ROLO-235639 format. One line per 8 residues: number of its first residue (from 1); for each residue x, y, z of C-alpha. Coordinates in nm, 4 decimals, padded with zeros to 6 digits. Each point is the difference from the previous one (the first is absolute). Layout:
NUM) X Y Z  ...;
END
This chain:
1) 05.4779 03.7629 12.1868  -00.3637 00.1466 00.0276  -00.0871 00.0919 00.3555  -00.2747 00.1309 00.2248  00.0859 00.2508 00.2777  -00.2299 00.0470 00.2945  00.0429 00.2650 00.2631  00.1853 00.1533 -00.2729;
9) 00.0812 00.3403 00.1649  00.2246 00.1777 -00.2271  00.1349 -00.3069 -00.1807  00.3451 -00.0672 00.1248  -00.0289 -00.3460 -00.1923  -00.0763 00.1557 -00.3203  00.2923 00.2483 00.0167  00.2230 -00.3016 00.1030;
17) -00.1134 -00.2287 -00.2844  -00.0452 00.2357 -00.2844  00.3434 -00.0461 -00.1527  -00.0527 -00.3852 00.0288  -00.2964 -00.0020 -00.2499  -00.2336 -00.1026 00.2729  -00.3740 00.1432 -00.0704  -00.2727 00.0919 00.2403;
25) -00.3274 -00.1486 -00.0683  -00.1625 00.2194 00.2655  00.0297 00.1763 00.3261  -00.2218 00.0069 00.2977  00.0154 00.3262 00.2050  -00.2727 00.2049 00.1741  00.2084 00.2955 00.1562  -00.0610 00.3137 -00.1990;
33) 00.3567 00.1378 -00.0299  00.1640 -00.3257 -00.0917  -00.2657 -00.0718 -00.2463  00.0709 00.3479 -00.1589  00.3730 -00.1042 -00.0307  -00.0931 -00.3398 -00.1701  -00.2267 00.1823 -00.2457  00.2692 00.2704 -00.0823;
41) 00.2987 -00.2487 -00.0417  -00.2158 -00.3176 -00.1426  -00.3183 00.1160 -00.1618  -00.0259 -00.3037 -00.2174  -00.0063 -00.2349 00.3156  -00.3404 -00.0352 00.1525  -00.0517 00.0692 00.3818  -00.2504 -00.2416 00.1168;
49) -00.0461 00.1763 00.3504  -00.1414 -00.1912 00.2649  00.1702 -00.3388 00.0216  -00.2677 -00.1745 00.1909  -00.1921 00.0263 -00.3130  00.2507 -00.2250 -00.1894  -00.2684 -00.2455 -00.0964  -00.1309 00.2406 -00.2510;
57) 00.3278 00.0578 -00.1617  00.0709 -00.1043 -00.3606  00.3666 00.0585 -00.0704  00.1384 -00.3199 -00.1802  00.2533 -00.2225 00.1133  00.2848 00.1259 00.2323  00.3276 -00.1748 00.0904  00.0657 00.1750 00.3296;
65) -00.1992 00.1710 00.2714  00.1657 00.2750 00.2010  -00.1103 00.2027 00.3111  00.0129 00.0514 00.3766  -00.2922 -00.0265 00.2105  -00.0935 00.0407 00.3623  00.0229 -00.3414 00.1770  -00.2690 -00.1475 00.2021;
73) -00.0541 -00.3452 00.1309  -00.2753 -00.2259 -00.1586  -00.0909 -00.3722 00.0038  00.1863 -00.1640 -00.2479  -00.2275 -00.3045 00.0478  -00.2853 00.2175 -00.1071  00.1963 00.1681 -00.2819  -00.2296 -00.0805 -00.2737;
81) -00.3214 00.1150 00.1679  00.2112 00.3193 00.0977  00.0789 00.0648 -00.3525  -00.3709 00.0427 -00.0723  00.0090 00.3224 00.1646  00.3395 00.1050 00.1033  -00.0896 00.3708 00.0447  00.1531 00.1509 00.3217;
89) 00.3042 -00.2216 -00.0224  00.2464 00.0978 -00.2677  00.2268 -00.2867 00.0394  -00.2803 -00.2298 -00.0574  -00.0946 00.2079 -00.2987  00.3466 -00.0288 -00.1285  -00.0270 -00.3797 00.0346  -00.3274 00.0224 -00.1876;
97) 00.1805 00.1972 -00.2848  00.2467 -00.2958 -00.0281  -00.2783 -00.2553 00.0017  -00.1856 00.1991 -00.2867  00.2954 00.0736 -00.2415  00.2475 -00.2898 00.1142  00.3084 00.1830 -00.1093  00.3327 -00.2085 -00.0087;
105) 00.1723 00.2629 00.2396  -00.1010 00.2217 00.2823  00.1827 00.2567 00.2144  -00.1418 00.1152 00.3151  00.1599 00.2649 00.2345  -00.0552 00.1330 00.3496  00.1962 00.1431 00.2920  00.2016 -00.2201 00.2370;
113) -00.2371 00.0284 00.2816  -00.2451 -00.2443 -00.2031  00.2369 -00.2652 00.1205  -00.0986 00.0139 00.3626  -00.3386 00.1729 -00.0397  -00.2607 -00.2094 00.2032  00.2783 -00.2284 00.0796  00.0637 -00.0737 -00.3509;
121) -00.3540 -00.1182 -00.0619  -00.0793 00.2589 -00.2612  00.2966 -00.0734 -00.2150  -00.0587 -00.3685 00.0488  -00.3666 00.0520 -00.1230  00.1223 00.1538 -00.3124  00.2668 -00.2647 -00.0592  -00.2432 -00.2902 00.0577;
129) -00.2319 00.1709 -00.2344  00.2473 00.0087 -00.3046  00.0899 -00.3411 00.0804  -00.3401 -00.1312 -00.0109  -00.0383 00.1700 -00.3435  00.2726 -00.1907 -00.1374  00.2916 00.2301 00.0474  00.3554 -00.0709 00.1247;
137) 00.1661 00.2985 00.1624  00.3197 00.1562 00.1479  00.0244 00.3151 00.2151  00.2697 00.2314 00.0907  00.0574 00.3381 00.1714  00.1916 00.2343 -00.2491  00.1222 00.3363 00.1047  00.0109 00.2630 -00.2829;
145) 00.3419 00.1269 00.1320  00.1548 -00.2847 -00.1579  -00.1357 00.0460 -00.3450  00.1394 00.3371 -00.1017  -00.2120 00.2707 00.1981  00.0932 00.1808 00.3012  -00.2785 -00.0922 00.2234  -00.0232 -00.2750 00.2669;
153) -00.3418 -00.1546 -00.0906  -00.0568 -00.3631 00.1191  -00.2865 -00.1808 -00.1658  -00.1346 -00.3568 -00.0179  -00.0306 -00.1297 -00.3595  -00.1819 -00.3325 -00.0715  00.0552 -00.1442 -00.3471  -00.2421 -00.2658 -00.0999;
161) 00.0002 -00.2608 -00.2977  -00.2799 -00.2169 -00.1099  00.0589 -00.3513 00.0998  00.3502 00.0063 00.1136  00.1968 00.1863 00.2608  00.3578 -00.0486 -00.1528  -00.0362 00.2629 -00.2665  -00.0925 00.2631 00.2758;
169) 00.3054 -00.1011 00.1859  00.2149 00.0503 -00.2751  -00.1257 00.3599 -00.0474  00.0409 00.1159 00.3676  00.3034 -00.1924 00.0965  00.3590 00.0040 -00.1449  00.3009 -00.2174 00.0808  00.2128 00.2895 00.0872;
177) -00.1440 00.3242 00.0368  -00.2629 00.2718 -00.1256  00.0244 00.0909 -00.3314  00.0840 00.3842 00.0140  00.0944 -00.0224 00.3702  00.1795 00.3218 00.0876  00.3219 -00.0730 00.1954  00.0013 00.1588 00.3481;
185) 00.2330 00.2624 00.0643  00.3119 -00.0458 00.2151  00.0286 00.3680 00.0662  -00.1928 00.2170 00.2228  -00.1877 00.2821 -00.1832  00.1811 00.3221 00.0538  -00.2762 00.2531 -00.0882  -00.3102 -00.0927 00.1730;
193) -00.1059 -00.1500 00.3245  -00.3471 -00.1991 00.0502  -00.1621 00.0128 00.3279  -00.2491 -00.2609 00.0718  -00.2523 00.0000 00.2961  00.1297 -00.2605 00.2475  -00.2629 00.0488 00.2623  -00.2582 00.2522 00.0886;
201) 00.1361 00.3496 -00.0390  00.3649 -00.1258 -00.0661  00.2129 -00.0576 -00.3078  00.3052 -00.1883 -00.0916  00.2393 00.0427 -00.2935  -00.0191 -00.2494 -00.2647  00.1281 -00.0180 -00.3714  -00.3363 -00.1258 -00.1416;
209) -00.3426 00.1581 00.0770  -00.2680 -00.2224 00.1353  -00.3516 -00.0480 -00.0964  -00.2292 00.3195 00.0447  -00.3689 -00.0448 00.0872  -00.2623 00.2521 00.0098  -00.0294 -00.0253 00.3698  00.1066 -00.2261 00.2652;
217) 00.3729 00.0346 -00.0070  00.1878 -00.2851 00.1354  -00.2950 -00.1473 00.1883  -00.1783 00.0003 -00.3228  00.2594 -00.2172 -00.1823  00.1800 00.2798 -00.1591  00.2131 00.3180 00.0744  00.0237 00.3590 -00.0747;
225) 00.3182 00.0927 -00.1830  00.1977 00.3133 -00.0531  00.3024 00.0180 -00.2416  00.2600 00.2897 00.0845  00.2249 00.1001 -00.2769  00.3250 00.1931 00.0534  00.0251 00.2085 -00.2866  -00.2246 00.1855 -00.2590;
233) -00.0830 -00.3041 -00.2276  -00.3584 -00.0056 -00.1213  -00.2177 -00.2855 00.1448  -00.0048 -00.1706 -00.3428  00.3506 -00.0683 00.0648  -00.0263 -00.0845 00.3680  -00.1647 -00.3461 -00.0979  00.2013 -00.2213 -00.2329;
241) -00.2083 -00.0592 -00.3213  00.1852 -00.2116 -00.2338  00.0455 00.1153 -00.3435  -00.1440 -00.3348 -00.1442  -00.3315 00.0419 00.1735  -00.3158 00.1341 -00.1735  00.0103 00.3780 -00.0037  00.3895 00.0043 -00.0513;
249) 00.0724 00.1528 00.3450  00.3559 -00.0039 00.1268  00.0968 00.0231 00.3591  00.3123 00.1445 00.1527  00.0040 -00.0682 00.3752  00.2256 -00.2573 00.1438  -00.0255 -00.3514 -00.1519  -00.3324 -00.1609 00.0696;
257) -00.2160 00.2380 00.2197  -00.3628 -00.1132 -00.0066  -00.3238 00.1857 00.0716  -00.2683 -00.1215 00.2372  -00.3248 -00.1729 -00.1417  -00.2476 00.2355 -00.1674  -00.3401 00.0180 00.1540  -00.3469 00.0921 -00.1170;
265) 00.0412 00.3381 00.1887  00.2799 00.2002 -00.0895  00.1380 00.0611 00.3491  00.3675 -00.0845 -00.0775  00.2309 00.2930 00.0627  00.3474 00.1216 -00.0706  00.2046 00.2143 00.2445  00.2346 00.2083 -00.2254;
273) 00.1814 00.3126 00.0688  -00.1915 00.0651 00.3173  -00.3396 -00.0552 -00.1626  -00.2485 -00.2807 -00.0508  -00.1810 -00.0880 -00.3095  -00.1740 -00.2825 -00.1675  00.1093 -00.2181 -00.2734  -00.1217 00.1324 -00.3443;
281) -00.2286 -00.1896 -00.2189  00.2807 -00.0766 -00.2465  00.2313 -00.1249 00.2867  -00.3054 -00.2486 00.0995  -00.0202 -00.1159 -00.3659  00.3810 -00.0603 -00.0167  -00.0236 -00.1957 00.3143  -00.2551 -00.2134 -00.1320;
289) 00.1735 -00.0409 -00.3456  -00.2572 00.1922 -00.1889  00.1006 00.2576 -00.2692  00.0102 00.3667 00.1045  -00.3421 00.1562 -00.0101  -00.1851 -00.3117 -00.0663  -00.2713 00.0952 00.2370  00.0022 00.3544 -00.1256;
297) -00.2889 -00.0403 -00.2464  -00.1779 00.3275 00.0100  00.0337 00.3682 00.0773  00.0149 00.0668 00.3736  00.0130 -00.3690 00.0774  -00.0880 -00.0632 00.3564  00.3199 -00.0867 00.2141  -00.1795 -00.1694 00.2565;
305) -00.1481 -00.2434 -00.2408  00.3351 -00.0583 -00.1777  00.1694 -00.0770 00.3276  -00.2693 -00.2412 00.0964  -00.0100 -00.1896 -00.3199  00.3929 -00.0264 00.0130  -00.0144 -00.1366 00.3669  -00.2587 -00.2606 -00.0932;
313) 00.1963 -00.1114 -00.3002  00.2432 -00.3013 -00.0526  00.3484 00.0854 -00.0734  00.0631 -00.0210 -00.3914  00.3455 -00.1592 00.0259  -00.1240 -00.3041 00.2010  -00.2801 -00.0548 -00.2299  00.2432 00.0121 -00.2952;
321) 00.2148 -00.2687 00.1685  -00.2897 -00.2395 00.0552  -00.1296 00.0444 -00.3517  00.3331 -00.0510 -00.1537  00.0539 -00.3346 00.2306  -00.3537 -00.1237 -00.1311  00.1080 00.0878 -00.3532  00.3019 -00.2004 00.0407;
329) -00.1758 -00.3112 00.1469  -00.2404 00.0335 -00.3064  00.2951 -00.0129 -00.2341  00.1664 -00.2923 00.1736  00.2978 00.2089 00.1247  -00.0271 -00.0774 00.3589;
END
């Protein structure tokens, strides 16, 4: 499969699909540090930069478009006119790229809030556009904690197929359970306690941390989370990172303890041995399923840029699962 990635970030998709033999035709990323990461790891793949200039791109035929854009409402009735100049609305730009290259498949990702944003009109506009362009689709909220990483990270994934919705449904929905789903523990973790903000200024005990936002707390749709450990284990062991995930990390805490969602600002904190510290960059890479030091691309690499890039990324194991499901449909296995 030859694919185009837009809003590429540090390319969770390429890390996920490399072993499948899929090839990136091009990336589209404008942020400085993620662009440097792309150039470091994938020097032979062109970064086209600003995705609103897609009409100028000459990258050949692609089988799949992948990316996650901000979602804003637009008139489906005026779609064709809107595609003449989609600047300022990247969801409409994404639709324009579909229209130009006509890939057989697409994958679009966003936060769960898109389902209710503007009373659902924003999401509805995007879905209406892809239907107008001839694509059938299915969508589902997937949580990274069920795919082998120790992080609770819920995201909406839309998979589309040119001319027919049924192949996309085969990708996202199984008859029994998610491939790679980790069983929930029947035992309470004995070596750590997670405290999740339950209302302003108060915390409740929980086994799994909640989503952390850069600001806003519970009222902002997330929570501030602390994890207290009861012995001298280093933090790398405080979050269970399975041996089979990228980076080869292994966890030793309880059964299935999960970290909270990574944000673009590294404000997640761990309370350990009467001290508070941040997650390290490597710990964040493991929580997203990247190899250790994937974002450590140069001497004195800025930590803030690494945290931001990882917080913005898709989770690698989720993308791998979706890619494998698409390949199974292509091969007639499901």
